[in-house]
N, C-alpha and C positions, 0 to 999 in steps of 0.2 A: 661809314667806311672812310678813313682818310688815305687820300692817295697822295704820296708824296711826289715832288719835283725832284726829278733826279737826272743825271746826264747819262750818256751813253759811253762815256770815258771808262777804260778797261781797268778800275780799280781792282783792289783785293776782294772787294764785295762781290763785284760783277765775276771775277776768275771764280770764286768761289761755288757761284751759282752755276756757271756753266760746267766745272768740273764735276759737281754734284749731279747735274743732270746727265752728264755723260756717263758716270758710275752706275747711276739708277737705272739707266737704259739697259745696261749689260746685267745688272741684278735681275731685272724682269725677264729679261731674254733667257736667262739660266734657267727658271722656273717656268715660263710658257714657252719657248722655243718658237715663238711667233714674233716677227718682225714689228708687224703694224700694231699689235695689241701692246707690245713692250714700249713702242713710240708713244701710244695714247695715254698709257698708265704713266708714263714718265711725264708727259706734258701734264696730266691731269694732278698727279702729285704736285709738281711745281706751282700751277694756279691753285691748290689747296693752301700750299704753305702761304703764298702771298696773299692769298684774302684772309688768311689768319692774321698776317701781319697787319693788314688794314684795319683789323678791328681789334687787335691786341693793344693795349695800353703799354705793353712791354717792348714795342717794335715802333719804328718811324712811318710806319703806312706800307699799303701796297704801291708797288714799283713797276710801271710798264717797262721800264728797263732792266729791270731784273728779271721779270717774265720772259723779256725778249731774250736774254742770255740763257734762262733755262732751256727755252725752245732750241735755240741754237746749239746749245750742248747736246742734247738729244738727237737732232738731226745731222750734226757731224757724227756723233756716235753710229747712226744708223749708215750714213754714208761710208765711214770706215770699216764698218761690219760687211758692208756689201763688198766692197773692195777688198780687203783683208780676209774675210770670213769665209 
């Protein structure tokens, strides 16, 4: 597996990881109606995609920073869901 050296700079790629994880949480919640399960499924999907990128020759590799933004997007979605839901 290739692990790319990446920064935490909130670039277009990081914004995409954050936003997709945010949306995926709500998609899972629509079907499960379970906050914890939706959060875990969202994180697992993000992790699976990062691992795929780590092994794929079409991508630059696994990124810890991307994974951080995946988790952040899911957690912010849960927090907003708790406050606004």
